[in-house]
PLY file of the C-alpha trace (Angstrom):
ply
format ascii 1.0
element vertex 464
property float x
property float y
property float z
element edge 463
property int vertex1
property int vertex2
end_header
84.14 80.76 28.15
82.28 81.18 31.53
79.96 84.07 31.06
80.35 86.99 34.07
78.67 90.27 34.15
78.56 92.86 36.48
76.52 96.18 37.27
79.26 98.23 39.16
77.25 101.57 39.90
79.03 104.57 41.77
76.92 105.51 44.73
77.44 109.02 44.55
73.27 109.58 43.29
70.22 107.04 43.73
69.48 104.05 41.43
67.26 105.57 38.37
66.02 104.49 35.54
69.21 104.35 33.35
71.55 102.38 35.89
68.28 100.28 36.55
68.26 99.25 32.66
71.87 98.45 32.80
71.58 96.06 35.44
68.83 94.87 34.04
70.29 93.69 30.50
74.01 92.98 32.47
71.75 90.44 34.68
69.61 88.99 31.59
72.61 88.10 29.45
74.77 86.56 32.18
71.28 84.32 33.15
70.76 83.59 28.95
74.38 82.23 29.29
73.84 80.43 32.19
76.67 82.34 33.73
77.14 84.81 37.22
76.08 88.35 37.67
78.25 90.36 40.05
77.26 93.42 42.17
80.42 95.83 42.63
80.01 99.32 44.18
82.39 101.72 43.42
83.02 104.01 46.15
86.33 105.46 45.61
85.04 108.50 45.39
84.46 109.03 49.07
83.77 112.38 49.62
80.54 111.93 47.29
79.59 108.58 47.98
76.89 107.82 50.54
75.36 104.90 52.47
71.80 106.49 51.24
72.77 105.92 47.48
74.06 102.42 48.44
70.71 101.25 50.04
69.01 102.63 46.94
71.08 100.51 44.86
70.34 97.50 46.92
67.03 97.67 47.65
65.99 99.22 44.29
67.63 96.26 42.46
65.53 93.45 44.88
62.35 94.97 44.44
62.89 94.72 40.68
63.78 91.11 41.16
67.32 91.70 39.85
69.41 89.00 42.18
72.88 89.25 42.19
74.85 85.97 42.14
78.05 87.24 44.19
78.70 90.79 46.31
77.96 93.07 46.84
81.58 94.25 46.98
83.17 97.78 47.91
86.26 99.06 46.25
86.61 101.03 49.34
87.82 97.89 51.43
90.68 97.19 48.51
92.94 100.23 48.70
95.94 98.78 50.09
95.90 96.25 47.33
95.20 98.55 44.71
98.02 101.07 45.88
100.48 97.90 45.96
99.62 97.22 42.34
100.38 100.54 41.41
103.90 101.00 43.35
104.56 97.79 41.40
103.60 99.40 38.23
105.85 102.24 38.94
108.77 100.15 39.37
108.02 98.35 35.99
107.86 101.66 34.42
104.12 100.90 33.80
103.24 104.19 35.35
105.34 107.00 36.73
104.82 109.95 39.70
103.46 113.40 38.29
104.64 116.50 40.67
102.97 119.11 38.24
101.07 121.88 40.24
97.68 122.55 39.40
98.86 125.69 38.22
101.29 124.36 35.67
98.19 121.92 34.50
95.85 125.08 33.96
98.61 127.00 32.30
99.22 124.23 30.13
95.38 123.30 29.52
94.78 127.24 27.91
97.99 127.19 25.91
96.55 124.11 24.37
93.12 125.37 24.30
94.33 128.70 22.37
96.15 126.83 19.76
92.95 124.76 19.24
94.92 121.52 20.32
93.12 118.75 22.56
93.76 119.97 26.33
96.19 116.84 27.59
99.18 116.16 29.70
102.10 117.16 27.78
104.41 114.04 29.59
106.58 116.31 31.63
107.07 113.97 34.27
107.46 110.72 32.55
110.52 112.46 30.97
112.71 113.31 33.71
115.18 110.35 35.09
115.54 112.04 38.73
112.61 111.84 40.95
111.58 113.81 43.71
111.34 112.80 47.50
108.10 111.30 47.90
107.44 114.16 50.68
106.81 116.18 47.64
102.70 115.72 46.32
102.50 113.93 43.19
99.62 112.25 41.55
100.80 108.94 39.59
99.63 108.77 35.99
99.58 105.54 33.62
102.06 105.01 30.97
99.58 105.06 28.02
101.35 103.82 24.55
102.52 106.32 22.30
101.89 104.69 19.45
99.49 102.51 17.48
95.66 102.23 18.29
92.81 100.65 20.57
90.22 98.45 18.79
87.22 98.06 20.34
84.40 95.57 18.41
81.54 96.74 20.56
78.87 94.52 20.28
76.40 97.33 19.99
78.16 100.16 18.28
80.29 97.91 16.26
83.86 98.48 15.60
85.44 101.48 17.19
88.89 102.78 16.66
90.98 104.85 18.74
94.39 106.53 18.17
96.43 106.11 21.25
98.42 109.26 20.42
95.13 111.09 21.15
94.76 109.57 24.68
96.55 111.26 27.91
98.61 109.60 30.67
95.60 108.70 32.89
95.90 109.40 36.46
95.51 106.10 38.33
96.27 107.52 42.16
95.71 110.84 43.20
97.66 113.30 45.22
95.54 111.90 48.89
96.80 108.15 47.55
93.23 107.46 46.42
93.39 105.18 43.44
91.16 106.48 40.73
87.79 104.90 39.36
89.44 104.13 35.77
92.37 102.08 37.87
90.11 100.48 40.13
87.73 99.13 38.13
90.27 97.47 35.38
91.61 95.61 38.37
88.56 94.59 39.88
87.22 93.36 36.14
90.77 91.36 35.83
90.26 90.03 39.27
86.63 88.94 38.98
87.25 87.62 35.22
84.53 89.86 33.83
83.46 88.38 30.49
81.10 91.18 29.48
81.14 94.32 30.29
77.77 95.96 29.51
77.38 99.66 30.38
75.95 103.10 29.09
77.81 104.90 26.06
78.99 107.50 27.99
81.85 105.46 29.17
83.07 105.07 25.39
85.89 107.34 26.12
87.06 105.23 29.61
86.96 102.18 27.38
90.67 102.41 25.39
92.00 103.52 28.49
90.97 100.74 30.56
91.86 98.17 27.60
95.41 99.88 27.99
95.57 99.52 31.15
94.51 95.73 31.29
96.93 94.95 28.13
100.04 96.38 30.04
98.85 93.92 33.05
98.82 91.17 30.93
95.21 90.57 31.30
92.26 89.22 29.28
90.33 91.72 27.69
86.62 92.06 28.02
83.97 91.99 25.45
82.46 95.59 25.28
78.77 96.62 24.87
77.92 100.47 25.59
73.99 100.43 25.83
72.50 103.65 23.89
71.38 106.78 26.62
67.86 107.04 27.78
66.75 110.76 27.48
63.93 112.62 28.55
61.16 113.99 26.13
63.73 117.58 25.59
66.32 114.67 24.44
68.58 115.54 27.61
70.48 112.37 29.12
68.48 111.20 32.12
70.91 111.73 35.15
71.12 109.93 38.56
71.84 113.39 40.18
69.44 115.93 38.77
66.65 114.63 36.77
64.89 111.29 37.70
63.16 109.81 40.80
64.92 107.15 43.04
63.87 103.68 41.51
62.11 103.16 44.58
60.14 106.26 44.74
58.18 104.14 41.51
57.40 101.47 44.64
55.61 104.28 46.82
53.77 105.62 43.77
52.01 102.50 43.20
54.35 101.42 40.21
54.55 97.63 40.29
58.07 95.74 39.88
57.09 93.73 36.94
55.68 97.06 34.74
58.97 98.81 35.24
60.94 95.73 34.18
59.08 95.27 31.08
59.04 98.87 30.67
63.33 99.25 30.81
63.49 96.36 28.74
61.93 97.79 25.97
63.68 100.61 26.52
66.28 99.90 23.54
65.56 96.29 23.51
62.93 94.37 21.15
62.21 91.45 19.91
59.77 91.66 17.13
56.50 93.95 17.60
56.00 92.10 20.93
55.63 94.13 24.14
55.00 92.33 26.97
57.39 89.88 28.15
57.62 87.40 30.91
61.18 87.16 32.98
61.62 83.48 32.44
60.78 83.77 28.51
63.32 86.93 28.32
66.28 84.76 29.81
65.89 82.47 27.07
65.83 84.97 24.42
67.92 88.34 25.42
70.78 89.30 22.99
72.92 92.09 22.83
72.57 91.91 19.02
68.70 92.89 19.54
69.85 96.47 21.17
69.39 99.17 19.31
71.80 101.73 18.79
69.90 105.02 18.94
68.91 106.59 22.76
65.52 106.09 23.83
62.89 108.49 25.02
61.55 108.14 28.94
58.03 108.05 28.75
55.98 107.98 32.15
52.42 107.33 29.91
54.19 104.47 28.50
55.24 102.85 31.59
51.84 103.73 33.12
50.11 101.64 30.42
52.40 99.09 31.66
51.59 98.98 34.64
47.59 99.20 33.97
48.18 96.24 32.51
49.93 94.18 35.13
47.18 95.63 37.22
44.77 94.10 35.35
46.14 90.78 35.04
47.99 89.85 38.34
46.74 88.10 40.70
44.30 89.50 43.49
46.52 88.10 46.52
49.25 89.60 45.16
47.82 93.14 44.39
45.90 92.91 48.14
49.03 92.80 49.67
50.86 95.79 47.93
47.40 97.74 48.14
47.35 96.77 51.87
51.13 98.57 51.98
49.81 101.86 50.15
46.70 102.27 52.96
49.43 101.54 55.64
51.42 104.67 54.48
48.52 106.26 54.18
47.45 105.50 57.95
44.18 104.04 56.61
42.37 101.72 59.08
41.19 98.77 56.89
39.29 97.02 59.86
35.62 98.11 58.45
34.53 97.54 54.89
35.46 96.18 52.02
37.39 93.28 51.72
40.36 94.49 49.54
39.96 91.53 47.85
36.36 92.85 46.21
37.78 96.35 45.59
40.25 94.88 43.37
38.00 92.72 41.80
35.65 95.64 40.86
37.97 98.09 40.50
41.60 97.00 39.59
40.50 98.09 36.00
40.07 101.87 36.52
43.58 102.92 37.64
47.24 103.32 36.52
48.87 102.81 40.14
48.16 101.12 43.22
48.76 104.42 44.73
45.98 105.63 42.52
43.34 102.95 43.59
44.31 103.66 47.24
43.74 107.69 47.15
40.36 106.77 45.24
38.98 104.05 47.82
40.17 105.74 50.86
36.62 107.14 51.37
35.55 103.48 52.08
36.94 103.24 55.15
36.23 106.61 56.58
34.29 106.61 59.51
32.91 110.35 58.76
31.29 111.54 55.38
31.83 115.65 55.01
28.90 116.66 52.26
29.58 119.96 51.14
26.61 122.54 50.86
27.46 123.12 47.26
26.17 119.51 46.91
22.42 120.45 48.43
21.59 121.67 44.58
21.17 117.59 43.78
18.58 117.42 46.56
15.05 117.59 44.99
11.61 117.64 46.22
11.19 113.68 46.29
15.22 112.90 47.04
14.01 112.23 50.72
11.40 109.79 49.87
13.62 107.99 47.33
16.53 107.39 49.66
13.98 106.28 52.27
12.61 103.89 50.10
16.15 102.35 48.81
16.69 102.37 52.50
14.22 100.08 53.11
14.96 97.69 50.29
19.01 97.00 50.56
17.79 96.21 54.38
15.15 93.62 53.24
17.33 92.04 50.23
18.65 88.69 50.81
21.74 88.40 48.74
24.42 91.31 49.09
25.88 91.76 45.79
26.02 94.06 42.63
23.53 92.09 40.66
20.48 92.21 43.66
21.74 95.96 44.13
21.30 96.84 40.54
17.91 95.43 40.49
16.86 97.42 43.43
18.12 100.75 41.59
16.35 99.93 38.45
12.74 99.17 40.45
13.14 102.57 42.02
13.91 104.41 38.71
10.47 102.98 37.58
8.61 103.37 40.53
9.63 107.11 40.85
9.89 107.87 37.05
13.30 109.04 37.46
16.59 109.38 35.38
19.39 107.04 36.86
21.43 110.29 37.89
18.12 111.33 39.79
18.75 108.44 42.44
22.38 108.03 41.48
24.29 111.28 42.24
22.23 111.95 45.64
23.15 108.69 46.84
26.46 108.61 46.04
27.08 112.43 47.94
25.68 110.99 51.23
27.63 107.64 50.66
31.17 109.35 49.92
30.45 113.05 50.01
31.17 113.48 46.13
29.05 113.74 43.22
31.09 111.56 40.76
33.04 108.47 41.32
32.86 104.65 40.88
29.16 102.98 39.57
26.94 103.59 42.53
25.87 99.97 42.84
29.52 99.01 43.34
29.79 101.68 45.71
26.75 100.28 47.88
28.13 96.82 47.70
31.54 97.44 48.90
30.87 99.97 51.42
28.68 96.86 52.76
24.77 96.87 54.26
25.79 98.48 57.45
27.50 101.39 56.46
25.42 101.98 53.91
22.21 102.25 56.20
24.38 104.26 58.64
25.03 106.91 55.97
21.55 107.22 54.38
20.39 107.90 57.89
22.70 111.02 58.43
22.15 111.85 54.97
18.68 112.27 55.42
19.06 114.38 58.97
20.84 116.87 56.33
18.09 116.83 53.89
15.69 117.63 56.93
0 1
1 2
2 3
3 4
4 5
5 6
6 7
7 8
8 9
9 10
10 11
11 12
12 13
13 14
14 15
15 16
16 17
17 18
18 19
19 20
20 21
21 22
22 23
23 24
24 25
25 26
26 27
27 28
28 29
29 30
30 31
31 32
32 33
33 34
34 35
35 36
36 37
37 38
38 39
39 40
40 41
41 42
42 43
43 44
44 45
45 46
46 47
47 48
48 49
49 50
50 51
51 52
52 53
53 54
54 55
55 56
56 57
57 58
58 59
59 60
60 61
61 62
62 63
63 64
64 65
65 66
66 67
67 68
68 69
69 70
70 71
71 72
72 73
73 74
74 75
75 76
76 77
77 78
78 79
79 80
80 81
81 82
82 83
83 84
84 85
85 86
86 87
87 88
88 89
89 90
90 91
91 92
92 93
93 94
94 95
95 96
96 97
97 98
98 99
99 100
100 101
101 102
102 103
103 104
104 105
105 106
106 107
107 108
108 109
109 110
110 111
111 112
112 113
113 114
114 115
115 116
116 117
117 118
118 119
119 120
120 121
121 122
122 123
123 124
124 125
125 126
126 127
127 128
128 129
129 130
130 131
131 132
132 133
133 134
134 135
135 136
136 137
137 138
138 139
139 140
140 141
141 142
142 143
143 144
144 145
145 146
146 147
147 148
148 149
149 150
150 151
151 152
152 153
153 154
154 155
155 156
156 157
157 158
158 159
159 160
160 161
161 162
162 163
163 164
164 165
165 166
166 167
167 168
168 169
169 170
170 171
171 172
172 173
173 174
174 175
175 176
176 177
177 178
178 179
179 180
180 181
181 182
182 183
183 184
184 185
185 186
186 187
187 188
188 189
189 190
190 191
191 192
192 193
193 194
194 195
195 196
196 197
197 198
198 199
199 200
200 201
201 202
202 203
203 204
204 205
205 206
206 207
207 208
208 209
209 210
210 211
211 212
212 213
213 214
214 215
215 216
216 217
217 218
218 219
219 220
220 221
221 222
222 223
223 224
224 225
225 226
226 227
227 228
228 229
229 230
230 231
231 232
232 233
233 234
234 235
235 236
236 237
237 238
238 239
239 240
240 241
241 242
242 243
243 244
244 245
245 246
246 247
247 248
248 249
249 250
250 251
251 252
252 253
253 254
254 255
255 256
256 257
257 258
258 259
259 260
260 261
261 262
262 263
263 264
264 265
265 266
266 267
267 268
268 269
269 270
270 271
271 272
272 273
273 274
274 275
275 276
276 277
277 278
278 279
279 280
280 281
281 282
282 283
283 284
284 285
285 286
286 287
287 288
288 289
289 290
290 291
291 292
292 293
293 294
294 295
295 296
296 297
297 298
298 299
299 300
300 301
301 302
302 303
303 304
304 305
305 306
306 307
307 308
308 309
309 310
310 311
311 312
312 313
313 314
314 315
315 316
316 317
317 318
318 319
319 320
320 321
321 322
322 323
323 324
324 325
325 326
326 327
327 328
328 329
329 330
330 331
331 332
332 333
333 334
334 335
335 336
336 337
337 338
338 339
339 340
340 341
341 342
342 343
343 344
344 345
345 346
346 347
347 348
348 349
349 350
350 351
351 352
352 353
353 354
354 355
355 356
356 357
357 358
358 359
359 360
360 361
361 362
362 363
363 364
364 365
365 366
366 367
367 368
368 369
369 370
370 371
371 372
372 373
373 374
374 375
375 376
376 377
377 378
378 379
379 380
380 381
381 382
382 383
383 384
384 385
385 386
386 387
387 388
388 389
389 390
390 391
391 392
392 393
393 394
394 395
395 396
396 397
397 398
398 399
399 400
400 401
401 402
402 403
403 404
404 405
405 406
406 407
407 408
408 409
409 410
410 411
411 412
412 413
413 414
414 415
415 416
416 417
417 418
418 419
419 420
420 421
421 422
422 423
423 424
424 425
425 426
426 427
427 428
428 429
429 430
430 431
431 432
432 433
433 434
434 435
435 436
436 437
437 438
438 439
439 440
440 441
441 442
442 443
443 444
444 445
445 446
446 447
447 448
448 449
449 450
450 451
451 452
452 453
453 454
454 455
455 456
456 457
457 458
458 459
459 460
460 461
461 462
462 463
């Protein structure tokens, strides 16, 4: 059997961590079995669908490196096709027109609830033989089997049995003629020959209804795998509409795509105790049976841990490109020292995200440093003399590197018989306008001889 999976999001919200994980697992399963991964946009909810959400979905997947083999396909382009199938189903008594008003349905629902019965449609219109004229408004309902059961051999949850008598006659076309989600998804899965449907467990109740429609059409039944939910620390389901940012926001916040992919991979799937996986490695070992049946908790601290790992181990050229984009967003002019490669080489181990690095290092590129009056408490009687001596030494050093600068600092401590902080803090203040930051010798090296000399001169003017 040719393995064909799909990611079929509704563009009624941005691509969040739960949807991205579903896409990742579906893609990996297809790649594991040398199959195809299809992207399908289920946009029949026209009122709530948006181009912004579609952009979030496509750009988010591209950024994560999840490449679809076919698509993206849009359901809204096939409305007349769906409607023709529905007409055929009515003619073949697989579906029927329901003329019941909203008022009648509401009375029926309340009556059922008062009797503590499941509030489902009573199939009144399924029983009538004479159809009304088509100028009277109606919906179309699927003739769900009245007896028997639907057995789902879920690859994660195990065997699930649904009794047909508990299922409603599903609406497959609305009053306005728009086919519904549960109908369109069935037709597309059939036509696209989807072999495995991997999706969130919140779709489990849709599964028996969709299987019954597939059976009525004589279609093959896909294999189902319902993923456990991702919840926040309060145990609330993560929703695409109300409590998690767009996947692309992680890019803007300075997370690397590899770290997010690795983190999502481990939100439910495991292979021993191993934490770090390459994509090529996972493509060879990914298995639905290794997915946990329990929900996973989204933890930003764990994601940051992954991001730190990838920042420390990524190539300098790769990080340089990402850091350059971050500085561009911040409108920082990179024409002056330091070189981004030098900055990354010395400071990459200090940050959780690339954005944190850019924010913390922007002072290297500023033209003017503001020294607050509160910092004057760090300037002592001999501070001017110490800084003048430092100024003289760094301008005479032949090899500009951290080792040589460190030797100068050490000689100054010995000459003036002072503690390291008596040099480092005043020097740091006049160089970057802060009393704490990176190691002072690294700051001096990255700023460069010219910029250090200029800033020391201005600092000495302040001391005077």
